[in-house]
C-alpha positions as CSV (number, residue, x, y, z in Angstrom):
1,M,-84.3,-113.2,-177.9
2,L,-86.8,-110.7,-176.6
3,G,-89.6,-111.9,-178.9
4,R,-89.0,-115.5,-178.5
5,A,-89.0,-114.7,-174.7
6,A,-92.5,-113.3,-175.2
7,L,-94.1,-115.9,-177.5
8,S,-92.6,-118.8,-175.8
9,P,-95.5,-120.9,-173.7
10,S,-93.0,-121.8,-171.2
11,F,-92.6,-117.9,-170.4
12,R,-96.7,-117.2,-170.7
13,S,-98.5,-117.1,-167.5
14,P,-102.5,-116.4,-167.2
15,G,-101.7,-112.9,-165.6
16,R,-98.5,-111.7,-166.6
17,Y,-95.6,-112.3,-169.5
18,L,-91.9,-112.1,-169.0
19,L,-89.6,-110.3,-171.4
20,F,-86.3,-111.0,-171.0
21,S,-83.4,-108.8,-172.1
22,P,-79.8,-108.8,-171.6
23,Q,-79.6,-106.4,-169.0
24,Y,-82.8,-106.6,-167.0
25,I,-86.3,-108.6,-167.1
26,T,-89.3,-106.5,-167.1
27,A,-92.7,-107.9,-166.1
28,V,-95.6,-106.1,-168.2
29,S,-99.0,-106.6,-166.9
30,Q,-101.6,-108.7,-169.4
31,P,-103.4,-105.1,-169.8
32,Y,-100.7,-103.7,-171.9
33,L,-99.7,-107.0,-173.6
34,P,-102.6,-109.0,-174.5
35,V,-102.6,-112.0,-176.3
36,H,-104.3,-110.8,-179.3
37,N,-102.1,-107.5,-179.6
38,L,-99.5,-110.2,-181.4
39,V,-102.1,-110.3,-184.3
40,L,-101.8,-106.2,-184.8
41,R,-105.4,-105.8,-183.2
42,N,-104.2,-102.7,-180.7
43,E,-103.1,-99.9,-182.6
44,S,-100.4,-98.7,-179.6
45,I,-98.4,-102.2,-179.7
46,R,-97.6,-103.6,-183.1
47,C,-95.5,-106.6,-184.4
48,W,-93.0,-106.7,-187.0
49,S,-91.1,-110.5,-187.6
50,N,-93.0,-111.6,-184.4
51,I,-91.1,-109.2,-181.9
52,P,-93.0,-106.8,-180.6
53,F,-92.6,-103.3,-179.8
54,I,-93.7,-100.1,-178.8
55,T,-93.2,-97.0,-180.5
56,M,-90.7,-94.5,-178.5
57,P,-92.2,-91.2,-177.7
58,L,-90.6,-87.8,-178.4
59,S,-87.8,-86.7,-176.3
60,R,-89.5,-83.3,-176.2
61,T,-93.0,-83.0,-174.7
62,H,-95.2,-81.2,-177.7
63,G,-97.2,-78.5,-177.1
64,K,-95.5,-75.2,-177.0
65,S,-93.2,-73.7,-179.6
66,F,-89.5,-72.8,-179.1
67,A,-88.9,-69.2,-178.3
68,H,-85.7,-68.3,-180.0
69,R,-83.7,-69.4,-182.6
70,S,-80.8,-71.1,-180.4
71,E,-83.3,-73.9,-179.1
72,L,-84.1,-75.0,-183.0
73,K,-81.1,-77.3,-182.4
74,H,-83.1,-79.4,-180.2
75,A,-85.9,-80.1,-182.8
76,K,-86.2,-83.9,-183.4
77,R,-89.0,-83.9,-185.6
78,I,-89.2,-81.3,-188.8
79,V,-91.2,-80.9,-191.9
80,V,-89.5,-79.5,-194.8
81,K,-92.4,-77.9,-197.4
82,L,-90.7,-77.2,-200.5
83,G,-92.5,-74.5,-202.7
84,S,-93.6,-74.9,-206.6
85,A,-91.0,-72.5,-207.2
86,V,-88.3,-74.0,-205.3
87,V,-88.3,-77.5,-207.3
88,T,-89.3,-76.4,-210.7
89,R,-86.9,-74.7,-213.6
90,G,-87.5,-71.1,-214.7
91,D,-89.5,-72.0,-217.4
92,E,-91.9,-74.0,-215.5
93,C,-91.2,-77.2,-217.2
94,G,-89.6,-79.7,-215.4
95,L,-87.6,-79.7,-212.3
96,A,-84.4,-78.1,-210.8
97,L,-82.6,-80.8,-210.4
98,G,-79.2,-79.4,-208.5
99,R,-81.4,-77.6,-206.0
100,L,-83.5,-80.8,-205.6
101,A,-80.0,-82.7,-205.0
102,S,-78.7,-80.1,-202.1
103,I,-82.1,-80.4,-200.0
104,V,-82.0,-84.3,-200.3
105,E,-78.2,-84.2,-199.1
106,Q,-79.5,-81.6,-196.6
107,V,-82.5,-83.7,-195.1
108,S,-80.2,-86.5,-195.4
109,M,-77.9,-85.4,-193.5
110,L,-80.5,-84.6,-190.5
111,Q,-81.9,-88.0,-190.9
112,N,-78.7,-89.4,-190.2
113,Q,-77.9,-87.6,-187.5
114,G,-81.0,-89.0,-185.6
115,R,-83.9,-86.9,-186.3
116,E,-87.2,-87.3,-188.4
117,M,-87.5,-85.6,-191.4
118,M,-90.7,-85.5,-194.0
119,I,-91.2,-83.7,-196.6
120,V,-94.1,-82.1,-198.3
121,T,-93.1,-81.7,-202.0
122,S,-94.9,-79.8,-204.9
123,G,-93.7,-80.6,-208.7
124,A,-95.7,-83.0,-209.9
125,V,-97.6,-80.6,-212.8
126,A,-94.2,-79.5,-213.7
127,F,-92.8,-83.0,-214.3
128,G,-96.0,-84.3,-215.9
129,K,-96.1,-80.8,-218.1
130,Q,-92.3,-81.7,-219.7
131,R,-93.6,-85.3,-220.0
132,L,-97.0,-84.5,-222.0
133,R,-95.2,-82.1,-224.0
134,H,-92.9,-84.1,-224.8
135,E,-95.3,-86.6,-226.0
136,I,-97.3,-83.9,-227.9
137,L,-94.3,-83.0,-230.0
138,L,-93.6,-86.8,-231.2
139,S,-97.3,-87.4,-232.0
140,Q,-97.6,-84.5,-233.8
141,S,-94.3,-84.1,-235.7
142,V,-95.0,-87.4,-237.6
143,R,-98.4,-85.7,-238.6
144,Q,-96.6,-82.4,-239.8
145,A,-94.1,-84.0,-241.6
146,L,-96.6,-86.3,-243.5
147,H,-98.9,-83.0,-244.8
148,S,-97.1,-80.0,-244.2
149,G,-93.1,-80.7,-244.4
150,Q,-90.9,-79.9,-241.1
151,N,-91.1,-75.9,-241.9
152,Q,-94.4,-75.6,-239.7
153,L,-93.0,-77.6,-237.0
154,K,-91.3,-74.5,-235.2
155,D,-94.6,-72.1,-235.3
156,M,-96.6,-75.5,-234.1
157,A,-98.5,-74.5,-230.9
158,I,-98.7,-76.7,-228.1
159,P,-102.1,-76.8,-226.1
160,V,-102.6,-75.7,-222.6
161,L,-102.0,-79.1,-220.8
162,E,-104.8,-79.6,-218.0
163,A,-102.9,-79.5,-214.2
164,R,-104.8,-82.6,-213.3
165,A,-103.4,-84.5,-216.2
166,C,-99.7,-83.6,-215.7
167,A,-100.1,-84.4,-211.7
168,A,-101.1,-88.1,-212.8
169,A,-98.2,-88.1,-215.3
170,G,-95.5,-86.7,-213.4
171,Q,-96.1,-88.3,-209.9
172,S,-94.5,-91.6,-210.5
173,G,-91.4,-89.4,-212.1
174,L,-91.0,-86.8,-209.3
175,M,-91.1,-89.9,-206.4
176,A,-88.8,-91.8,-208.4
177,L,-86.3,-89.3,-208.8
178,Y,-86.4,-88.7,-204.8
179,E,-86.3,-92.7,-204.3
180,A,-83.1,-92.4,-206.7
181,M,-81.6,-89.3,-204.7
182,F,-82.1,-90.9,-201.2
183,T,-80.6,-93.6,-202.3
184,Q,-77.2,-92.4,-202.5
185,Y,-77.4,-91.7,-198.8
186,S,-78.6,-95.4,-198.1
187,I,-82.0,-93.8,-196.5
188,C,-85.3,-95.0,-198.0
189,A,-88.1,-92.7,-199.0
190,A,-92.4,-93.4,-199.0
191,Q,-94.7,-91.8,-201.2
192,I,-98.0,-90.7,-199.2
193,L,-100.8,-88.7,-201.4
194,V,-103.4,-87.0,-199.5
195,T,-106.5,-84.7,-200.0
196,N,-108.4,-82.7,-197.7
197,L,-111.1,-85.5,-197.1
198,D,-108.6,-87.4,-195.8
199,F,-108.1,-84.6,-193.2
200,H,-112.0,-84.5,-192.3
201,D,-112.7,-88.0,-191.5
202,E,-111.9,-89.1,-188.1
203,Q,-111.0,-92.6,-189.3
204,K,-108.7,-91.7,-192.3
205,R,-106.5,-89.1,-190.0
206,R,-105.7,-91.8,-187.6
207,N,-104.9,-94.1,-190.4
208,L,-102.6,-91.4,-191.6
209,N,-101.2,-90.8,-188.4
210,G,-100.3,-94.2,-187.6
211,T,-98.7,-94.9,-191.4
212,L,-96.3,-91.9,-190.9
213,H,-95.2,-92.9,-187.1
214,E,-94.6,-96.3,-188.3
215,L,-92.4,-95.3,-191.2
216,L,-90.5,-92.6,-189.0
217,R,-89.8,-95.4,-186.7
218,M,-88.4,-97.6,-189.4
219,N,-85.8,-94.7,-190.6
220,I,-87.9,-94.0,-193.3
221,V,-88.4,-90.7,-194.8
222,P,-92.2,-89.7,-195.9
223,I,-92.7,-87.7,-199.0
224,I,-95.9,-86.0,-199.0
225,N,-98.0,-84.1,-201.5
226,T,-101.6,-83.0,-202.3
227,N,-103.2,-85.8,-204.8
228,D,-103.7,-83.0,-207.8
229,A,-104.7,-85.7,-210.1
230,V,-108.3,-86.0,-208.2
231,V,-108.0,-82.8,-205.9
232,P,-110.9,-81.0,-206.5
233,P,-110.9,-76.6,-206.4
234,P,-110.8,-75.1,-202.9
235,E,-113.5,-74.1,-201.3
236,P,-114.0,-70.4,-200.2
237,N,-114.5,-69.9,-196.2
238,S,-114.1,-73.7,-194.9
239,D,-111.4,-72.9,-192.2
240,L,-113.7,-73.1,-189.2
241,Q,-113.4,-74.1,-185.6
242,G,-109.5,-73.9,-185.5
243,V,-109.2,-76.3,-188.5
244,I,-107.5,-75.4,-191.4
245,S,-108.3,-76.8,-194.8
246,V,-105.9,-78.3,-197.1
247,K,-106.0,-75.7,-200.2
248,D,-102.5,-75.8,-200.9
249,N,-99.1,-77.6,-200.1
250,D,-98.5,-74.4,-197.2
251,S,-102.1,-75.6,-195.4
252,L,-100.8,-79.2,-195.9
253,A,-97.7,-78.9,-194.2
254,A,-99.2,-76.7,-191.6
255,R,-102.1,-79.1,-191.2
256,L,-99.4,-82.3,-191.2
257,A,-96.9,-80.8,-188.6
258,V,-99.6,-80.2,-185.8
259,E,-101.1,-83.5,-186.5
260,M,-97.8,-85.5,-186.3
261,K,-96.7,-83.1,-183.4
262,T,-93.6,-81.8,-185.3
263,D,-90.9,-79.6,-183.4
264,L,-90.2,-77.5,-186.4
265,L,-91.9,-76.6,-190.1
266,I,-89.3,-75.1,-192.7
267,V,-91.1,-73.6,-195.3
268,L,-88.7,-72.9,-198.3
269,S,-89.9,-70.5,-201.2
270,D,-88.5,-68.0,-203.7
271,V,-88.1,-65.3,-201.2
272,E,-85.8,-64.6,-198.4
273,G,-88.7,-64.7,-195.9
274,L,-91.2,-62.3,-194.7
275,F,-91.2,-58.8,-195.6
276,D,-92.9,-55.9,-194.2
277,S,-94.0,-54.9,-197.5
278,P,-93.9,-56.4,-201.0
279,P,-90.1,-57.4,-201.6
280,G,-90.4,-55.6,-205.0
281,S,-91.2,-52.2,-203.4
282,D,-87.6,-50.0,-202.1
283,D,-88.7,-49.9,-198.4
284,A,-89.2,-53.6,-197.8
285,K,-87.5,-54.8,-194.8
286,L,-86.6,-58.4,-194.0
287,I,-88.6,-59.7,-190.7
288,D,-86.5,-61.4,-188.4
289,I,-88.3,-62.5,-185.9
290,F,-92.2,-62.5,-186.6
291,Y,-94.4,-62.1,-183.7
292,P,-98.6,-62.8,-184.1
293,G,-99.5,-59.5,-182.8
294,D,-97.7,-57.9,-186.2
295,Q,-99.9,-58.8,-188.3
296,Q,-101.3,-55.0,-189.2
297,S,-97.7,-54.2,-189.7
298,V,-97.3,-56.4,-193.4
299,T,-98.8,-55.9,-196.5
300,F,-99.0,-58.8,-198.7
301,G,-98.0,-58.8,-202.7
302,T,-98.9,-61.5,-205.4
303,K,-98.2,-64.9,-205.5
304,S,-95.5,-66.5,-207.3
305,R,-96.1,-67.6,-211.1
306,V,-96.1,-71.3,-210.2
307,G,-97.3,-71.5,-206.5
308,M,-100.7,-71.9,-205.7
309,G,-100.8,-69.9,-202.2
310,G,-98.5,-66.7,-201.7
311,M,-96.7,-65.1,-198.8
312,E,-100.1,-64.4,-197.5
313,A,-101.4,-68.1,-197.4
314,K,-97.5,-69.3,-196.1
315,V,-98.0,-66.5,-193.2
316,K,-101.4,-67.9,-192.1
317,A,-100.6,-71.8,-192.5
318,A,-97.4,-70.7,-190.3
319,L,-99.7,-68.7,-187.5
320,W,-101.8,-72.0,-187.4
321,A,-99.1,-74.6,-186.8
322,L,-97.7,-71.8,-184.7
323,Q,-101.1,-72.1,-182.3
324,G,-100.3,-76.0,-182.6
325,G,-97.0,-76.0,-180.9
326,T,-95.0,-75.9,-183.8
327,S,-92.2,-73.7,-184.8
328,V,-92.3,-72.0,-188.1
329,V,-89.2,-70.9,-190.1
330,I,-90.0,-69.1,-193.9
331,A,-86.8,-69.1,-195.9
332,N,-85.6,-68.8,-199.4
333,G,-84.6,-72.7,-201.4
334,T,-83.9,-71.0,-204.9
335,H,-80.6,-68.3,-203.8
336,P,-77.4,-70.3,-205.4
337,K,-75.2,-69.1,-202.6
338,I,-77.4,-69.8,-199.7
339,S,-79.5,-72.9,-200.9
340,G,-76.9,-75.3,-200.4
341,H,-77.1,-75.1,-196.7
342,V,-80.4,-73.5,-196.2
343,I,-82.1,-76.3,-193.9
344,T,-79.0,-77.4,-192.1
345,D,-78.4,-73.4,-191.0
346,I,-82.0,-73.3,-189.7
347,V,-81.7,-76.3,-187.6
348,E,-78.3,-74.9,-186.2
349,G,-79.9,-71.5,-185.3
350,K,-78.4,-69.1,-187.5
351,K,-80.6,-66.2,-188.7
352,V,-81.9,-67.3,-192.2
353,G,-85.1,-66.3,-193.1
354,T,-88.0,-65.5,-190.8
355,F,-88.6,-67.0,-187.4
356,F,-92.2,-67.2,-185.9
357,S,-92.4,-67.0,-182.3
358,E,-95.2,-66.6,-179.9
359,V,-92.4,-64.6,-177.9
360,K,-92.8,-60.6,-178.2
361,P,-89.3,-59.2,-178.9
362,A,-88.4,-57.1,-175.3
363,G,-86.4,-54.5,-177.8
364,P,-84.4,-54.2,-180.8
365,T,-82.1,-57.2,-181.7
366,V,-78.4,-56.8,-181.6
367,E,-78.2,-56.2,-185.5
368,Q,-80.3,-53.4,-185.1
369,Q,-78.9,-51.8,-182.4
370,G,-75.4,-52.4,-184.1
371,E,-77.2,-50.7,-187.2
372,M,-78.6,-47.5,-185.4
373,A,-75.2,-47.0,-183.9
374,R,-73.7,-46.8,-187.2
375,A,-76.1,-44.6,-188.3
376,G,-75.5,-42.4,-185.3
377,G,-72.2,-42.5,-185.5
378,R,-72.3,-41.3,-188.8
379,S,-74.5,-38.5,-188.0
380,L,-72.2,-37.3,-185.2
381,A,-69.4,-37.3,-187.9
382,A,-71.1,-35.1,-190.0
383,L,-71.4,-32.0,-187.5
384,Q,-69.7,-29.4,-187.3
385,P,-67.2,-28.6,-184.6
386,E,-69.4,-26.0,-182.7
387,Q,-72.3,-28.4,-183.2
């Protein structure tokens, strides 16, 4: 075997090491494979079961985002960000299991195709809120039965729960649910909790990068979330010198995508994409391709009922990731007709959501030209013969 040949004393010489393979024999110079690398002292070469290996680079040179949707099918490393409105139910207590199972199925399909998938998820607070409410009802029902009877149980008010306590109680259950779902597709999942300080410290950021690369190399899907149990409140005006702070999962996904040199970042929310005005207005139009220079033509509305950011935070994080060389698509992950294949449709290059591109469109798209031709044809049909 390759590892045994490298470790065998009979094949070791002072200056070079011979690595045997069934097809060829490769000579590796000593600076690239010294003896102390066999005990995991070098980060570029690691050992697993006494077999040294070098992490393979990406097939596409990172540094420039895709210019058109048709190029998204070449994305190898993809980050999928799941907003709070996507993974939670309408009552803000508990998870939407149907949508979550559909997303896990799509991610597993792309993972089995040879892509490197990562998930940035929300939902720990909603899962913990459901669990803590159940515990409070169980503990208070006994007291109500002993003192006042069961008639006042219906009118009992549930106290306001602390978000950090809900996150601490729900994080383990959320990860157990992900693990059970991915197991059905023979895929292993791993959990990583981060805070803003993990990106500010150079050593912690290097350790996080190495851990994620190791998981991706072993065909494991990392599931990343902010450690809401200990995370401090967001600090204003902390985005300095081109570094975005981790204020919510949108900024976390953008920071992670740039740090890991990701090809594509898919942000799923409860809206179809980016509109030129708030989606509730009558004249709101969905923007198919968003150019960074068109920011002045967009009017942002309020954030969702369960999310921490909003569309403005999503666009800011998307533009920051676009400058780092990662393509971004914002799409709807809650619509029952499209949520079952929204991720795969985006990767296939279909017109779903809003695609962020650094290339300014030269003119109207084919769909816009068709709409203008249809409107012009109706105007001509309404004219009088003499006109």
